N, C-alpha and C positions, 0 to 999 in steps of 0.2 A: 724644196723640187714636188713641183704637181707632175701626175699624170694624165692626159688627157686621151681619150678613147673616142675616135670619130667613125660613126657608121657613112661609110663611102655608097657613093652610086656613080657607074659611067666606066668604072675598072673593066677594058676588054681585052688585056693582055699583060703578061708580066714586064712588057717597057714601060707600061702605067705606074705600075708600081714601084719602079727603078725613077722615074721621073718626078714622084711626086715626094718621094725618100728623098733625094737631092733636094730639092726644092724647100722642104720644109729642115731639114739639118742645117742646111744656109742659114737659118735662121737666127740669131743672136740669143741667147740663151737656153735654145733646144739642145740637151743633150745624147737622147738617141730618141732613134726614129723606124720604128718595123712597120709596113705596110702587110698585111694577110690579104692575098689575092682571093683566097678562095672564101675566105669569110666577108671581103669588100671591107675593113676594117684599119685603121691605121690607129696605132699605139705609140706615144712618145711622150716624154721625161722633159720638163722644161722649169726654167727659173723664172717663176710669176712676178720677181722683179725688173725681168728684161721683156719677159713677151706673155701673151696671154692664150687661151684656148683659143679664143675668136679672132685673132689675129692669125693664128695659125689656118683654123678653116677657112681665112678669109685667102691664104696663099695657096690654098689646095682650090679653090674658088678658081682663081684667077688663071688657074692651068686648065680651067673646063670641067673639073668635076663636079660635084652636087656631094656636100654634106649634109647627111640627112638628119644625123642626132652626134650630139656631143655629151659626153662626161667627162667629169673634172671630178679625181681624185686627189686626197694630199699626202 
């Protein structure tokens, strides 16, 4: 299990947070998702055999938000 922490740009309201959480949680291999609105960060744990941090970032970007940075931890 790996953890990804992404710095986001474009969050304007709490519904943005829910939209991102719902979309990322729907990706196969994702165990949990938490978007911190005030910090503009997404934290998630995922199975690296099923998906990657880049795949998750693409999901966020397809929703219209910018992923400014990604840190992955084991």
